[in-house]
N, C-alpha and C positions, 0 to 999 in steps of 0.2 A: 276298770280302765279309767285313767284320768281324762278330764275334759280339757281340750285345747281350744284356742281361739280360732276365729275364721282366718286371720292373717297367718297364724301358725300352720293351719291346714294348707293354705296356698303355698307357704314356704316349703312344706314337706311333701306334698302330693306330687306324683310324677306319672310315668307310664306304668310302673309296678303298683298294684293296688295297695293302698295304705288303710289299715283298719284303725279307725279313730272315732272319737266321740266329740261332738261340738254342741255347746249350748247356744241357742239363737232364738230370735224373736221374729215371728212371721210379719212381714211388712206389706206384701201384696200377693195376689193370686190372680192369674189370668188363664182362661181356657183357650187353648190354641189347637191348630191342626197342622200336621205335616203335609208336604206336597202330595203324599199318597193318601191323604184323607184320614190319617190316624190321629185321634184326639189325644191331647196330653195337657197336664196342668203345669204352668210355669210359676213356681213359687220363689219369692224373694225373701230371704232371711237376712238378719243383721245382728251384729253384736257391737261392742265398743270399738272394735278394730277394723270393721269393714262389712262387706256384703257378700252373700252367697246365693247364686241362682241354682235351683234344684228342679229338674224336670221329673214329673211323675206320670208314667205312661198308663193308659186306660186299662190295660190288661193286668196290671199289678194289683195285688191285694190292698196296697196302701191307697189306691186311687179314691175309693169312697170316703175314707177317713180324711184324706187331703182336701176333698171338697167341703167337708164340714168343719175343718179346723178354723177357729175364729181368728180374725186378724188381730195382731198384737199378742197372740198366744206365745208363751215362752216354753220351748221344748228342748229336750235332749235328743240330738240326732246321732244315731249310730249307723255306721255303714262302711263300705269299702270304697275308698275315694281314689280317683285317678285325675290327671290333669293333662290337657293338651292346649293347642293354640286358641281354642274356643272357650276355655275355662275349666272349672271343676265339674266332674261327673261323679254321681253317687250310685252305687249298686248295692242291692240287698239292704236298702235303707229302712230303718224303723225309728219310731220316736215315742216318747212319752212326756206328759206334762210335768213340769217341775213343781215341787212343793213350795210353800211360802218362804222357807229359809233359803232354799236354793235360788229362788227368784230374787231375793234381796241381795245375795252374793252376785248374781248375774248383773243386776242393775247398777251395782257399784262399779262395774267395768273391769276390764283386764288390769291386774295390778301393775304390770310393766308399763302399759299405756298411761294409766292414771299417774304413776310416778313421773313419767316423762312430761306429761302435760302440767303437772304441778311445778316442776322445775322451769318449764317454758313460761308459765304465767309469772313466776317469780322473776325471771329475767326481763319480761315485759315491764312489770311494775318498777323494777330497779332502773331500767334504762329511761323510763318516763320520768322517774324521780330525779334523774340527772339533767333534765331539760332546764335551761337557764331562763328562757323567756317565761315570766310568770303567767302570762295569758294562756300559752299552750300547756303549761304544766297544770294549771287549774282546770283546763278543759279535759285533759286526760284523767285527772282525779275525779271530776264530775261524771265522766263516762264510766269509770270503774264502780262508782257508788250506785249509779242508776241502772247500768246495763251489764255489770260485771258477771253476774250469774248466767244471763242469757248468752253473753259473749263466750263463756267457758263451755257451753254445750252446743255451739254452732260449728258447722263444717265450713271448709273453704270452698267446696264445690259439691255438686250432686254426683259427680263422677270424675274420673281422670286424676285428680290429685287432692290429697288431704280430705277425701270424701268420707268422713267419719265424725262421730260426736267428739267435739273438742279439736277437730282438725284445724279450725281457724286459729286457735291459740298456737298450735305447732307452726303453722305457716307464718303468722305474724312474728313469733319469737325468732325464727330463723332469719326472716327478712330484716328484723330489727338489729340482730347481731351483725348481719352483713352490712347494713347501712352504717352502723357505728364504726366499723372498720374502714369502710370506703370513705367516710367523711374525714378520716385521718390521712387519707391519701390525696384527696381532691379538696383543697382548702376553699375552693369557690362554692362548695356546698354548705348550706345553712343546716348545721347538725340538728338544732332544735326542730326545725321544720321537717327534716327527714324523719326523725323519730316519731313525731306526731303524725306525719303523713302515712307512715307504715301502719300505725295503730288504726287509723281511720279509713284507709283506702278501701277496705272491704266491709266496713261496718254496716252497710246496707244488707249484708248477708244474714244479719240477725233476724231478718224477715224472710229472706229468700231461701236460706239453707239451715234454719235452726231445728232443734230437736225438742221434744217434750221432756219434762222432768223425769218421766218414768218409762222411757223407751229409747230405741235406737233407730227409729225411722224418721227421716226428715219430714217436717211439716210443710204442706203446700198452703200458702197464704195468698189471698187476693192481692195484697199489696206487692208481694214478691212477683207474682205472675204478671200483673198489669204495669208495674213500674220498673222492676229490676233493681239490682243492688246499687248501681251508681246514682240514680236519682234519689233513692232512699237514703244512701249515705250522705249526700249533700243536704237532704232535708234534716237528717238526724243531727249533723254537726251544726246546722243553723239553729235548730231547737236548743241544743245544749249551750250554744253561744249566747242565745237570747236569755236563757236562764241565768247565766252569769252576769250579763248586763243588767237585767232587771233586779238582781240581788245586790247590785252596786259594787261588786267585788272588783270590777274593772275601773272604778273611778280613780284609783290611785295611779293609773297608768295613762291618763289622758294626755300627758305630755311626753310619753315614752316614744322612742324611735326603734323600729318602724312603727307607724301608726297602727292602732288596733284593727282598723278596717282593712289595712293592707295585709296584716297577718291572716285575717279570716279569708280574704280572697285568695291568697297564695295556697292556703290549706285546701280550700274548696277546689282549686285548680288541680291539685294532686289527685283528689278523688275522681274528678271528671275526666282526667287524661290518662289514668294509669293503665288502661288497656293498650295505649300506644298508637292506635289508628282508628279511624272512623268505622272501617268495615268490621272491626272486632268489638264495637259497642261503645267506644268512648265518644261522648258528644263533642269533645274538643281535643285537638292534638297537643302533645306536650310542648310547652313554650318557655320553660325555665330549666336551669340545670337540675334542680331537685325533681322536676317532673320526669325528665329523661332518665335520671338515675333510678327513681322509684319504679318506673316501668320495667327496666331491665332486671332489677333485683327481684321483682315480682315474677317475671317470666323465668328467670334462672331457677328460683326455688321451686316453682311448679314443675319445670322440666326435670330437675333432679329427683323430685318425688316420683314422677312418672317412671323414670329410669329404675329407681329402687323397686317399684312395684313390678315393672316389666321383667327385670332379671329374676325376681322371685317366682314368676309364674310362666315364663317363656319356655318353650320346648327347644332343646338343643338339636338342631337339624343336621349339624356337622360339627366336628371338633372346634369349639370356640365360637360357633355361629348359632344364633338363636332366632326363632321366628319373630317376625314383626308383631308387636303388641300395640293395638290402637290406644291413643291417638298418635303415637310416635310414627315418623314417616318412613322408617326402613327397618330391616333386620338389625338386631344388636350383635355386637362382637364383644367377647369376654374382655373386661378391662385389663390393662397391664398391671402386673403385680408390682408391689413396692420392691426396691432393690434390696437384695440380701447378699452379703459377702460370704460365699461358701469356700473361699480359698483358704486352705490351711495356713495358720500362722507359721512363719519361718522361725 
């Protein structure tokens, strides 16, 4: 039986049991108890496409083995899978450890996801290369040289949207493509600032939501926990900016307009305001056209990703109506199909 990814499992599983095999890495294990006092293990597995929670009940033969399975172990999960509004359920599940060759294939990631992320990264570098302001262009290049590999294995979030290894690249690429188009519609937007702002708006997540080189579980860091990605992003951009000043590459632009310091402040403002409101974590409200545009592009891309995930896993409770999937606010309705002209030609 061929191995499928976690995202494919979520796409295919429904009320009728699906017999399937998934390769995954154990990320966490917690011992819990039902309201009736029945103990069980809550295991979190991951691959390059997403996460899978699996409950192992105490009376099953697998329970003792699940207690001893080391964290970060990579296994082949075989079982009968169903899905409801609460997620994936596994029945008659068994597993075995992968050999070195299979582990290497697993760590390389899902081929479809890897190909998409490579295209997305190419789009990001292409659009950054199109920046006219040499200061912002140099800053982007310095970021790719010093942080490119870490950037490419970072998620955009711990859950809800693009919560997978490389998810930040997917999120940034789609936002950057949208920003490029929107700047052609609204001439008051500074395109160079928008492209750079998209690249750096979530760069603090390189400490908040990054992954190790050899696994698919997000790393918890003290910097990410105590500061959060917005202060970390501001600090990173300031550090990269100082690097360029100290290397004298900005000396040729001392008479350029706008002033170099103004460019830095406007870019930092995009990072600080991109959540759009104080209650959602931004230390400052959007105060420029680019800040308002960036916030809405960010929110739109996150929502569209949530919708894609929700349609893939939601249960159809009535014809064309699906259960609400957190964090979306309401039940979903099947999207309207594209127009097709079925009228016979005269």
